[in-house]
Every structure is written in C-alpha cells, then in structure tokens.
C-alpha positions in Angstrom: 0.0 0.0 0.0 1.4 3.4 -0.9 1.5 6.1 1.7 1.1 9.7 0.9 1.7 12.9 2.9 -0.8 15.6 3.1 -1.0 19.0 5.0 -3.7 19.6 7.5 -4.2 22.5 10.0 -3.3 22.0 13.6 -7.1 22.2 14.4 -7.9 19.4 12.0 -5.1 17.3 13.4 -6.2 17.7 17.1 -9.8 16.6 16.1 -8.4 13.5 14.4 -6.2 12.7 17.3 -9.2 12.9 19.8 -11.2 10.8 17.5 -8.5 8.3 17.0 -8.2 8.0 20.9 -11.8 7.7 21.2 -12.1 4.9 18.8 -8.8 3.4 19.9 -7.5 3.5 16.3 -4.5 5.2 14.6 -4.7 8.7 13.0 -4.3 7.1 9.6 -7.1 4.8 10.1 -9.5 7.5 11.3 -8.6 9.7 8.4 -8.8 6.9 5.7 -12.2 5.9 7.0 -13.4 9.5 7.0 -12.2 10.2 3.5 -13.5 6.9 2.1 -16.9 7.6 3.4 -16.9 11.1 2.0 -15.5 10.2 -1.5 -17.8 7.2 -2.1 -21.0 9.1 -1.0 -21.2 10.5 -4.5 -21.3 7.3 -6.3 -24.0 4.6 -5.6 -22.5 1.1 -4.6 -24.6 -0.4 -7.3 -22.8 1.6 -9.9 -19.4 0.7 -8.5 -20.3 -3.0 -8.7 -21.7 -2.8 -12.3 -18.6 -0.7 -13.5 -16.2 -3.2 -12.0 -18.0 -6.1 -13.5 -18.0 -4.5 -16.9 -14.4 -3.6 -16.5 -13.6 -7.3 -15.6 -15.7 -8.4 -18.6 -13.9 -6.1 -21.0 -10.5 -7.1 -19.7 -11.1 -11.0 -19.7 -12.4 -10.9 -23.3 -9.9 -8.5 -24.8 -7.4 -11.0 -25.9 -9.8 -13.9 -26.6 -8.9 -14.1 -30.1 -5.1 -14.1 -29.8 -3.4 -17.2 -30.9 -1.1 -18.3 -28.2 1.2 -20.3 -30.8 2.3 -16.8 -31.9 3.2 -15.6 -28.4 6.6 -14.3 -29.2 5.2 -12.3 -32.0 2.3 -11.1 -30.0 4.6 -10.1 -27.2 6.7 -8.1 -29.5 3.8 -6.3 -31.1 0.4 -7.1 -29.5 -1.4 -5.1 -32.1 -0.5 -7.6 -34.9 -2.9 -10.1 -33.5 -5.6 -7.5 -32.4 -5.6 -5.5 -35.7 -8.5 -7.7 -37.1 -10.4 -8.6 -33.9 -14.1 -7.5 -33.8 -14.2 -6.0 -30.4 -17.8 -5.0 -30.9 -19.0 -8.7 -30.2 -17.4 -8.5 -26.8 -18.9 -5.0 -25.6 -21.8 -5.4 -23.3 
C-alpha cells in the first residue's frame, strides 16, 4: 500500500487525534475511514459493482482471439493479432 503525505491544519489534526483516541485507532485509520466515506458518497454502490464487473468483462475478453502459438510475435507487437479482432462482439 502506498502512503502519501498531506498537510492539514493543527485544528484538524487535533480533532483527528481526539477521534483516534476515542475509537482506539491510529490517526491514519481514522483519516482514511472519513475520507473513504466522503469520497464514495457521490457514487451509488450499485454503480461501483456494475462498473467493476463491466471492466472485468472487457479485460477478460480483450485477448480472447489471440493465438497463443504466436506468443513471441504477439509479445513483440500485441497489435498484430488484435488488428482484425471485432471488439464489438465483446462489448456489453
């Protein structure tokens, strides 16, 4: 997991510290929990699931027509095998 540094005011830091103490969690856990809740409020959960499933479907079918016997050639230039693939049949 990547960690990033952000700057916050002393007042916000003190509020996070109090909440972390009350909940017996680290400052990072409290901040991540609060931010996650706030960031995902705008996107309904059903849309997240549907979007994720559509992405999995697209990725799992993207290379369906690639002939593995030409693997070296495909790895050198993946577009060679995909040039004539009809991607429309794989889109939901």
